[in-house]
C-alpha positions, 0 to 999 in steps of 0.5 A: 510486405507479409500477409496483412494483419486484417487478412491474418485475423480473417484466416485465423477465424476460418482456421477455427471454422475449418478445424484448424486448416491453417494452423501452421500459418496462424502459429507463425503469425502469432508465435513465430518462435514456435514455428516448425517451418523454415520461412523464406521471403522473396519478392515478386516470383518470376522464376520457378521455385521448389520447396520442401515439406518443412519449408514455408515460402512467402511471396511479397507480390504476384506469383508468375512462375511454377511453384512446387511443393511435392512433399507439402509445406506452406505457401503464402502469396501476397498478390495474385497467382498468375501461373501454375502451382503444384503441391502434395502431402500436408500443405497450406496455401494462402493467396491474398489476391486472385487466381487468374484464369490461366493458373492451375492449382494441382494438389494431392494429399491434404490441401488447405487453400485460402483465396482472398480474391476471386477464383478464375482459374482451375483447381485439380485435387486428388486427395482431401481438401478444404478450400475457402474463397472470399470472392467469386468462383468463376473458374473450375474445380475437380474434386478429389477423394475422400472429401472436398469442403468448398466455401464461397463467400461470393457467387458461384458461376464456375464448374464443379466436377469429380476428378475420378469416382465422386465421393464426398462434397460439402459446399457453402455459397454465401452469394448467388448460385442458380438452381440449374448449377446446383442440380447439375452438381448433384447429378454427378452422383457424389456419395454425399453432396450437401450444400447451403446456398445463400441466394438462388433463383428458386424459392427458399427451402430444402432441395431436391423435392419430388420423386426424382431425387437420388436415393440410396438403397437405404432410402436416404438422399445422396444429395441435399441442399438448402436455399436461404433466399430468392433473388428479387426478379428471378424467374 
């Protein structure tokens, strides 16, 4: 079966929030006759597959072999990603389930990635990316250039670092993220690092505080994040 209707509506909502990040997918679901892509549907993927920039591939189950879209395109996986995925140029990736711990997503160009489950694997980005995770993030992300927008509906427990020179990182975590982890991300030295954390182990407020905050030559903070609530019992 294709991506279920409730998830289609979810992604259509996210598409607006992320400035039309999944426009080709939403157009196909709503107006299939207007799509500019060649859509192909396959069962559980057990052999490597390659698609072109005008192709759109729907995998009706899990992905268990290499997926390649070097010139861009659209990839829908109505299951889990259990193997590596490589993509470049302008592309949209929709994963209904989880990204397993042994899977690596390598992307260049302009990436729009939706993960309906949890992110347990690794994402390596060289270009700009908009990544939305509806589960927990326990894997790792190497951010690209010039900008990375990362939204996590669950908890953040994984690793975020910069692939090359740190540029722009915008992070929103609805669930829990420790102050130690957010501070470690800020210490990487992103030109701009802005974050919003739903629940943490420090008091509500805007951080960092004190004389130790990172400053530019103009006196503006490189990094700024807010904590909306403190977890009960956190020390």
